[in-house]
N, C-alpha and C positions, 0 to 999 in steps of 0.2 A: 441445478444449475441454471439451467435453458427455466426453468419463470422466471430465477429468484432475478437473470440478468434481462429476460421479457419485460417485470417488471417496473424494474428504473425503470430502463429503455421507455416506459408508457411514463412517465415522470419527466423524464427528461423533455419527450417532448411535448405534454404544457408547456412546456415554461417558455417555448418564444411565445404561442398562443398569450400566455399573464404580460410578456411582457408587451407584446401586440397591443395590448388591448389596454394596456395605462399610455405607452408615449401615445396613444389616439389623443385620451385626456389634453386640451388644456392648459397649462401649466401658466403658473404663476413664477415670478422671479424666486421666488422668496420659497418653493416646491424643490424644486430644480436644486435648491441644495440642505433639504431635507433630508435624513433620515432616516428611512421609514423599516422598519420593527414591525414583530406577529404579536407583542407586547408589546403597545404603543406605551410609554410616558415623560409625558408632556413632550414638548420638540426637542427633537434631536437634527441643532444643523451640521454641517458635513465642510469640516473646511481647516480641516490635515487632512496638509502633503505632501505627511511621513508616517507613517503608520507601522503596525510591528503584526505577530500573531505566534500561537503560543498552538501546539494542535495535535490529538491525538488520534487517532482510526481505526480503526479496522480491515481488510476485509478478506473474500473467501473467494479462487481461482481457485485448479484444476494447473500440477504437474504429470504427465503423460494421463494415467486413469488419476491419478489419485487425487483425496479433496484436500486441500494446503490453508490454514488458517494462513493470515500476515497481519501480525497485533503492526505496527507503525506510528512514531513522529515527526513532524514536520518544524521549520520555522523560521518565518526570516522578518525579510521589514514589507513592506505596501508603502508606496511611488506616489502620491496624487490619486489612488481608489484604483487606478484601477490596473497595477504595474505590480508584479511579483514579485521578490531573488529569495530564494532562501532555500536551505538545506532537510531531506526528506530520508528518512534509513525506514527496513522493512526488516522481519525476523521470521521466519519458523516455528511460527507457533506449536504446531503439534508436531513434532519429528516423531514420536512414537507411530505414528500414523502414515508416520514414507517408510515403510519395507519394505525394498524391493530385495525383492529374494534371488535374484541374476549376481547381485553381487556374490565374491565369496575374499572364503583370506584365509588367508596357510601363514597359521602360528605352530611349536615347536611338533611338527609332521603333522601336524593332523586342519584339514580342508574341514573350513564350516562355512554355511550354506547363512545365506540373507545377511542383513546390514542396511541401517537406519540412515537418513540424510538429512543433512542439520544446515545450516547456513543462514546468510540474509546481502539485501547486499541496499544499498543510501549511497548516498549525494548530492550533485546541483539539483534544483528548485527550480520555474522558471514560470508563470501563470498570469493569463490573464483573463481580465474580468471585464462583462460585459454589465452594463446598468447598475452598480455598486449598493445602490441609496433606495433601490428599491427591493420592497418585503419578498420577493421569486427572482434570482436572478443564474448568472450559466459566468459559469471559470472552464478555460482551456489553458491547465497543467499539462504542462512536459517536466516529467522526471528521465537526470542523464544519470547514469549509474554505473555503482564498479561493486560486483558480487560476488559473492566468496560460499560456495557448496560443496562439503566436503563426506562421503560415509565412514560412522563410529561404529567402532566392530561392538557388538550388544552384549560380549562377554559369554556367549551363552554358558563356556565350560564352564564345571563346580571342581573345587580340589579335589575329590576322585576319582577325574579326565587326566588329570592331572599326576600321580603323588610324590613323582620327583619332586616338583616347587605346589605346596599348598598355596603360595601366594600365585598362584599365573590370575586366577582370575581378577582380579581387584588389581595384580599393573594394567593388565590388556582392559580390558572391562574401560568401552567411549575413546578406546582408542584410533587413530585419524587411518582405516584404508587406506583412502587414496582424496585427495580433493581439486577443486579449481579456480583457479578465477574466474571474471568471465564482464564483460561491458554489457548492459543492459541501457534499452532508450522504451520512454515507456510513456507513449500522452494518450492525455484522455482527453473528458465532457465530464463540466458535477451543476448540477440545482444544486443552490445553491438559499439559506434559507435565512435571513438576517429574526431570528427569535428574538433579543434584544438590541442597545447598541453594540454591548460590548464581546458579544459571543453570539453564529451562526453556527449552522447545521450542514453538508452535505450531505452527496448524494453520488458517487462519482461512478465513469462507468470507463477501465481502461483497458489499452492491450498492450503484454511488455511485452517485449523484445530481445529474445541475446546471439547475436549473428557466432555467435565464437565461445561458445558454450561447450567443452567439450567433456565427460568424462564416463569411467572406468567405468562397463551396462549402461550406459542412457543412454537415451537417444537424442543429438542436439539439439532438435525440437523442443525440448522438456521438460522447458522454463517458457513457449514462447506461448503464450496462453488473454482471454480476457479477464479481466476483475474484477470482480462486482467490489460496494467501497462504502463504509459511512466512518463520516469523519467530524469530529466540531470542538470548531477553533477557538478558542478568547486572545481576545486584543486590542488592540485602537484602529481602526476599521478604517 
């Protein structure tokens, strides 16, 4: 995790240097309205006052000491190239890797140790982009989300454990043991690349903070972690 965050941090540090050198060059009026891309295909004029986008993304983070994969999607509208408002959501992509030994469920009088965490979060996305017409630029996303997390019964009992109910495992497998709703706020900074006129790639570092997270057997700071995210956007920018 530290190596990934360090690499992305170095990339983000290079963006202001690139932007500064870009600003130091004299620009004509036509240059200021031209949308620059990595793979240039003719002239692209940035004259769209209202744009839109759809994004798929994947993030790596930690919940306590557990590595977590967070696939997600976002969509929104872009005002005058700089301001973005939309919706964003992420879910736990590896619940089988989020096993907590401290969680117990007691069904039919027999305690069972351990459970898997499931859930996700989503909500409002606000964002401001600097120098959106440049090949490489930076954005400052802010997500304000509602999260839902729960522990589910892995259903380790077999029929032989409970002969009086041969369907016990089927009935109780994946049953919710404990759950909670929580508020999440996640500010970040993203280095974004204009690959072609309607396609962008971004690398983001953000920090997820949940002030009211409370779930049985888990620290209240479990979700408060840094995130590293790779995103791809398609739309009119």
